[in-house]
C-alpha positions, -999 to 999 in steps of 0.1 A, spaced: 463 110 376 463 122 343 434 142 352 458 160 378 477 160 357 459 179 328 446 202 361 480 215 373 483 234 333 465 264 339 480 262 375 508 264 361 502 287 333 491 311 355 517 309 384 537 316 350 522 346 345 525 360 378 560 350 381 565 370 348 544 402 359 571 400 394 602 397 370 593 430 347 583 446 375 621 443 387 637 454 354 631 435 321 667 411 316 645 394 344 618 397 320 631 385 292 653 360 316 625 341 332 606 341 296 631 329 279 660 312 300 639 275 303 638 279 267 673 288 262 688 263 291 675 231 278 690 240 245 720 237 260 716 212 281 702 184 247 737 195 233 758 177 263 727 158 283 719 119 258 675 122 264 678 87 266 657 77 300 634 84 327 665 104 347 681 117 319 649 140 311 640 146 347 677 158 347 665 182 312 632 194 337 644 202 370 673 229 346 651 241 331 637 254 368 670 274 374 661 313 354 626 308 383 649 294 411 680 320 406 651 352 405 639 339 437 670 341 446 677 373 445 644 391 453 631 370 476 599 384 490 592 392 455 588 365 439 579 336 467 541 337 463 544 330 424 583 307 422 566 282 448 526 284 431 547 283 403 580 249 414 560 230 433 524 225 408 555 222 380 572 194 399 541 177 410 530 178 371 564 159 362 561 138 385 532 126 377 543 128 335 574 102 348 552 82 368 528 76 334 562 74 310 576 46 333 538 24 334 544 30 293 576 11 298 568 -11 323 542 -25 290 571 -33 272 577 -64 281 542 -73 285 531 -67 246 567 -78 236 559 -121 254 521 -105 236 533 -108 194 552 -130 203 529 -163 219 506 -144 193 530 -137 161 529 -109 153 562 -107 157 601 -131 144 612 -147 176 648 -142 176 638 -104 177 621 -104 200 644 -121 218 666 -93 215 642 -72 228 630 -89 255 665 -92 271 669 -57 267 640 -45 285 644 -71 316 680 -60 320 666 -29 319 637 -41 337 667 -50 369 682 -26 364 657 -1 373 646 -18 410 607 -13 413 599 -48 397 561 -56 416 543 -88 417 531 -89 377 566 -70 366 581 -107 385 556 -127 369 559 -114 331 593 -113 339 599 -153 342 580 -159 314 594 -134 293 631 -157 308 612 -194 295 604 -184 260 636 -168 254 650 -194 271 627 -224 243 644 -192 211 674 -203 220 676 -235 221 658 -240 196 688 -218 179 711 -235 191 702 -268 175 695 -258 147 699 -221 137 679 -231 108 655 -233 126 628 -198 124 638 -198 88 626 -230 80 592 -225 101 588 -193 81 595 -213 44 574 -239 59 546 -214 58 559 -190 23 555 -225 1 520 -235 24 510 -204 16 522 -208 -23 504 -241 -30 472 -223 -9 474 -189 -39 485 -221 -68 452 -244 -56 428 -212 -59 441 -201 -85 435 -241 -104 399 -235 -93 398 -204 -103 407 -218 -135 389 -248 -143 356 -221 -133 364 -202 -160 371 -231 -188 337 -248 -172 321 -211 -176 333 -209 -212 329 -244 -231 289 -236 -209 285 -202 -226 300 -215 -262 272 -244 -262 244 -223 -250 258 -196 -279 252 -233 -303 222 -235 -290 207 -206 -294 228 -200 -328 193 -193 -355 194 -227 -383 197 -212 -411 165 -224 -436 184 -252 -464 168 -245 -500 150 -261 -512 157 -289 -540 133 -307 -554 132 -345 -576 136 -339 -610 107 -358 -633 120 -379 -666 104 -363 -696 98 -408 -701 83 -411 -667 60 -379 -670 24 -403 -672 37 -416 -636 35 -377 -621 -3 -373 -631 -22 -354 -600 10 -344 -588 24 -305 -586 53 -299 -608 79 -274 -618 81 -270 -651 104 -248 -669 106 -238 -701 136 -236 -728 121 -199 -731 137 -203 -693 95 -191 -684 87 -212 -654 56 -226 -648 39 -244 -614 8 -268 -608 -9 -297 -613 3 -326 -642 -33 -335 -653 -24 -355 -676 -8 -365 -711 -23 -358 -748 -8 -379 -767 -18 -367 -794 -5 -339 -797 25 -347 -779 19 -325 -748 16 -324 -713 -19 -307 -700 -8 -285 -666 -35 -269 -646 -24 -236 -628 -35 -215 -597 -49 -184 -607 -71 -149 -580 -101 -153 -599 -100 -192 -606 -80 -226 -621 -65 -225 -658 -52 -254 -679 -29 -253 -708 -14 -278 -729 26 -275 -729 48 -294 -763 68 -318 -742 97 -305 -769 94 -269 -752 96 -287 -715 136 -286 -706 132 -296 -668 103 -311 -653 103 -310 -609 83 -323 -589 71 -300 -562 74 -307 -532 51 -287 -503 85 -289 -466 
């Protein structure tokens, strides 16, 4: 049907232009009356007729033909062919449009039922809209078997909703509140899981940072050798500090009793050097430990 309506559009336009030409041939007044008269009549009718149903739309559409009808009535011989073509095609197109609107309107109740069953529509709101739609369908007096079946389903749903509200006025508010509380609990559980995962990740990162942190070398500390015990460390590597703050590192080779001196062997680039240091010049002796 929609395809037929589309095909009629160019026919209506051609017939209207044909009628306009006939009108302007008769006089400018008739031509302008046919051109702007329909718009004037429609605007005037809207002030007095409320477009809230199909019948009101049909009435306003019919009033739009007044200019063409008046011209055909006065000048039938010149207007009959374009007028009949224009009028018949326009009326047929209007009926097709009204039939489409009616079928769309009839689907409203089915859509309400589906939305309520899927939880997309509040039950109380759906019940009110269903009652309005059922009343409109019953007044139309043209219900198909499918419409009757849908209406029966809607009536059962409305009855159930009203029974629930009668037993507990806050029935659906409680359901909504329970759903809300359940959603809040899910969100809180999700938040706690994410927070726990975040804390665990932070602890792991801290542990990795500690493990990867370069260890600072502790400064070496060498044991001090008492002067009285120096003979016990013969052959050992030592660091000898004089009272002049000079440091000598080498092997303690021996102890000269006659001169009361230590014999120290020191590594040089071109060999080894042995020399004596009097004990009175010695400030401190450290045992060198090669770590």
